[in-house]
C-alpha positions as CSV (number, residue, x, y, z in Angstrom):
1,X,0.0,0.0,0.0
2,X,1.3,3.4,-1.0
3,X,1.0,6.8,0.6
4,X,-1.8,7.9,-1.7
5,X,-3.9,4.8,-0.8
6,X,-3.3,5.4,3.0
7,X,-4.4,9.1,2.6
8,X,-7.6,7.9,0.9
9,X,-8.4,5.5,3.7
10,X,-7.7,8.2,6.3
11,X,-10.1,10.6,4.6
12,X,-12.9,8.0,4.5
13,X,-12.4,7.2,8.2
14,X,-12.5,10.9,9.3
15,X,-15.4,11.9,7.0
16,X,-18.4,13.1,9.0
17,X,-21.5,10.9,8.8
18,X,-24.4,12.0,6.6
19,X,-26.8,14.4,8.3
20,X,-30.2,12.9,9.3
21,X,-32.8,13.0,6.6
22,X,-30.2,13.3,3.8
23,X,-29.3,10.5,1.4
24,X,-25.6,9.6,1.7
25,X,-25.6,8.7,-2.0
26,X,-25.6,11.5,-4.5
27,X,-28.7,11.4,-6.8
28,X,-28.4,12.1,-10.5
29,X,-29.3,15.7,-11.3
30,X,-32.1,14.6,-13.6
31,X,-34.0,12.7,-10.9
32,X,-36.7,14.9,-9.5
33,X,-39.1,13.9,-6.8
34,X,-42.2,16.0,-7.3
35,X,-45.8,15.6,-6.2
36,X,-48.7,17.3,-8.0
37,X,-50.4,18.7,-4.9
38,X,-53.6,19.6,-6.7
39,X,-54.0,16.0,-7.8
40,X,-53.3,14.8,-4.3
41,X,-55.8,17.2,-2.6
42,X,-58.4,16.3,-5.3
43,X,-58.0,12.6,-4.5
44,X,-58.2,13.3,-0.8
45,X,-61.4,15.3,-1.3
46,X,-63.0,12.5,-3.3
47,X,-61.9,9.9,-0.7
48,X,-63.3,12.0,2.1
49,X,-66.5,12.6,0.2
50,X,-67.0,8.9,-0.5
51,X,-66.2,7.9,3.1
52,X,-68.5,10.4,4.8
53,X,-71.4,10.0,2.3
54,X,-71.3,6.2,2.3
55,X,-71.4,5.9,6.0
56,X,-68.0,4.3,6.1
57,X,-66.6,6.7,8.8
58,X,-69.6,5.9,11.0
59,X,-69.1,2.2,10.6
60,X,-65.4,2.2,11.1
61,X,-65.0,4.9,13.8
62,X,-68.2,5.9,15.7
63,X,-69.6,2.4,15.9
64,X,-66.3,1.0,17.2
65,X,-65.1,3.8,19.5
66,X,-67.4,5.0,22.3
67,X,-64.9,7.8,23.0
68,X,-65.0,9.1,19.5
69,X,-68.8,8.9,19.4
70,X,-69.2,10.7,22.8
71,X,-66.7,13.4,21.7
72,X,-68.6,14.1,18.5
73,X,-72.0,14.0,20.1
74,X,-70.9,16.6,22.7
75,X,-70.0,19.0,19.9
76,X,-72.8,18.0,17.5
77,X,-75.1,20.9,18.5
78,X,-72.4,23.4,17.6
79,X,-71.6,21.6,14.3
80,X,-75.3,21.7,13.3
81,X,-75.6,25.4,14.3
82,X,-72.7,26.4,12.1
83,X,-73.8,24.1,9.3
84,X,-75.5,26.7,7.1
85,X,-73.2,29.7,7.8
86,X,-70.1,27.6,7.1
87,X,-71.6,26.2,3.9
88,X,-72.3,29.6,2.4
89,X,-69.0,31.1,3.7
90,X,-66.9,28.3,2.1
91,X,-68.9,28.4,-1.1
92,X,-68.3,32.1,-1.3
93,X,-64.5,31.5,-1.0
94,X,-64.6,28.9,-3.8
95,X,-66.6,31.0,-6.4
96,X,-64.8,31.9,-9.6
97,X,-62.9,35.1,-9.3
98,X,-62.2,34.5,-5.6
99,X,-58.7,33.7,-4.3
100,X,-59.4,30.1,-3.6
101,X,-61.4,29.3,-6.8
102,X,-60.5,26.0,-8.5
103,X,-59.3,27.8,-11.7
104,X,-56.8,29.9,-9.8
105,X,-55.9,27.8,-6.8
106,X,-56.9,24.1,-7.3
107,X,-55.0,22.8,-4.3
108,X,-56.7,25.2,-1.9
109,X,-60.0,24.7,-3.6
110,X,-60.0,20.9,-3.1
111,X,-58.7,21.3,0.5
112,X,-61.6,23.7,1.3
113,X,-64.1,21.3,-0.4
114,X,-62.8,18.5,1.8
115,X,-63.4,20.6,4.9
116,X,-66.8,21.5,3.7
117,X,-67.7,17.8,3.1
118,X,-66.5,16.9,6.6
119,X,-68.7,19.6,8.2
120,X,-71.7,18.9,6.0
121,X,-71.7,15.3,6.9
122,X,-70.9,16.0,10.6
123,X,-67.6,14.3,10.3
124,X,-69.2,11.1,9.0
125,X,-71.6,10.6,12.0
126,X,-74.5,8.5,10.9
127,X,-77.3,9.8,13.2
128,X,-79.0,6.4,13.1
129,X,-81.5,7.3,10.4
130,X,-83.2,4.9,8.0
131,X,-82.3,4.3,4.4
132,X,-84.8,6.8,3.0
133,X,-83.6,9.6,5.3
134,X,-80.0,8.7,4.5
135,X,-80.5,9.0,0.8
136,X,-82.4,12.4,1.1
137,X,-79.7,13.7,3.5
138,X,-76.9,12.7,1.1
139,X,-78.7,14.3,-1.9
140,X,-79.2,17.5,0.2
141,X,-75.6,17.7,1.2
142,X,-74.2,16.7,-2.2
143,X,-76.1,19.5,-3.8
144,X,-73.7,22.1,-2.5
145,X,-70.7,20.2,-3.8
146,X,-72.4,19.6,-7.2
147,X,-73.2,23.4,-7.4
148,X,-69.5,24.1,-6.8
149,X,-68.3,21.7,-9.4
150,X,-70.6,22.9,-12.2
151,X,-70.8,26.6,-11.6
152,X,-69.8,28.8,-14.6
153,X,-70.2,32.4,-13.3
154,X,-69.2,34.1,-10.1
155,X,-72.1,33.9,-7.6
156,X,-73.8,31.0,-9.3
157,X,-73.1,28.4,-6.7
158,X,-74.9,30.3,-3.9
159,X,-77.9,30.8,-6.2
160,X,-78.0,27.1,-7.0
């Protein structure tokens, strides 16, 4: 072993370990990890919409956890009181021409729609209603989201 080889070994031994969260191997410059956040929030919105409107959250959470059910039931009066005001306020934020409209800010738009869906369906709580009431309740709540999806002019969603 020559002096150059010994120097190389010494440098490797004294090199500082990689910092936490950093990959010790260099990545090629053309490898880019990117996530389309608007697609991600859109998928999250549709997943939340399906889970709360189908009763899946009620079956998986509130029917299995007495604590979760009691916590929600204690706040249910406040949720129902804010139901209408919150719906119109969030719909106003999402109208075309507003800062969070889907044409100008799709990520924010779908995030706000997800929050709206959670509040409209009382965080997925089932209320123990029959099939007929469940269908009518879903149609009533989905109407706001349908109005948001198919509006063409500013102010149209509130009028629908």
